[in-house]
C-alpha positions, -999 to 999 in steps of 0.1 A, spaced: 22 -784 -923 -14 -782 -916 -11 -811 -894 16 -795 -874 -4 -764 -870 -34 -784 -858 -12 -802 -832 3 -769 -820 -32 -754 -817 -44 -784 -797 -14 -783 -773 -19 -745 -769 -56 -750 -760 -47 -777 -735 -21 -755 -718 -44 -725 -718 -71 -747 -701 -47 -758 -674 -34 -723 -668 -69 -708 -667 -77 -732 -637 -45 -721 -618 -50 -694 -591 -38 -659 -598 -2 -654 -584 -5 -617 -580 -20 -617 -544 8 -641 -533 34 -619 -548 20 -589 -529 21 -609 -497 58 -617 -502 69 -580 -503 66 -575 -465 82 -608 -459 111 -598 -481 116 -567 -460 114 -587 -428 139 -612 -442 163 -584 -449 160 -571 -414 165 -606 -399 196 -611 -420 210 -578 -408 203 -586 -372 218 -621 -377 250 -606 -391 252 -581 -362 246 -609 -336 273 -630 -353 298 -602 -350 288 -596 -314 292 -633 -307 327 -633 -322 337 -603 -302 323 -618 -270 341 -651 -278 374 -632 -283 369 -613 -251 361 -644 -232 392 -660 -245 413 -630 -235 397 -630 -201 405 -667 -195 441 -661 -206 443 -632 -182 429 -653 -154 455 -681 -161 483 -655 -162 470 -639 -130 470 -673 -112 506 -679 -124 517 -645 -112 500 -651 -78 518 -684 -75 551 -667 -84 544 -639 -58 537 -665 -31 570 -684 -40 590 -651 -39 574 -641 -6 582 -674 9 618 -672 -4 621 -636 9 608 -646 43 633 -675 45 662 -651 35 651 -625 61 649 -652 87 684 -665 79 699 -630 78 681 -620 111 692 -653 127 728 -646 116 727 -610 129 712 -621 162 740 -647 168 767 -620 163 749 -590 180 769 -576 209 739 -564 229 721 -598 234 725 -608 270 694 -622 288 674 -636 259 684 -668 242 689 -670 205 664 -697 200 637 -676 217 644 -647 193 646 -669 163 613 -686 171 597 -651 175 611 -642 141 597 -673 125 562 -663 138 565 -629 122 575 -610 153 605 -587 156 637 -591 175 634 -558 192 671 -553 193 666 -516 198 651 -524 233 678 -548 244 706 -530 264 742 -541 265 753 -562 294 772 -541 319 807 -553 325 830 -546 354 848 -519 336 816 -501 327 805 -502 364 836 -483 375 827 -452 355 
């Protein structure tokens, strides 16, 4: 047992000698306290920025979806306007062919005016006078 005690004492003295040469950790520990506060602030800011980034990403995704939907709706509006213009032209052309007041203007002239976006001006065209209307 004495021998074991001597070995333990020798090991303790060696360890104490190594530890006595090591620098004191207390100043380093005191220097870490402000860094720990700064680290906590940076972690909070990082979390806030991550949430902001996720919200911005979601908003950008919604905006791009809205842009695509807007383009599709604009395309549909253009198609419907073209279809409406074609229907108006056909209805107007049909009405012009059967209109009783058309006399001095050819149908093709009126229909070409309608195609260009003009009006037929039917309200300005007067009926052709017939022999029976001249007698009155």
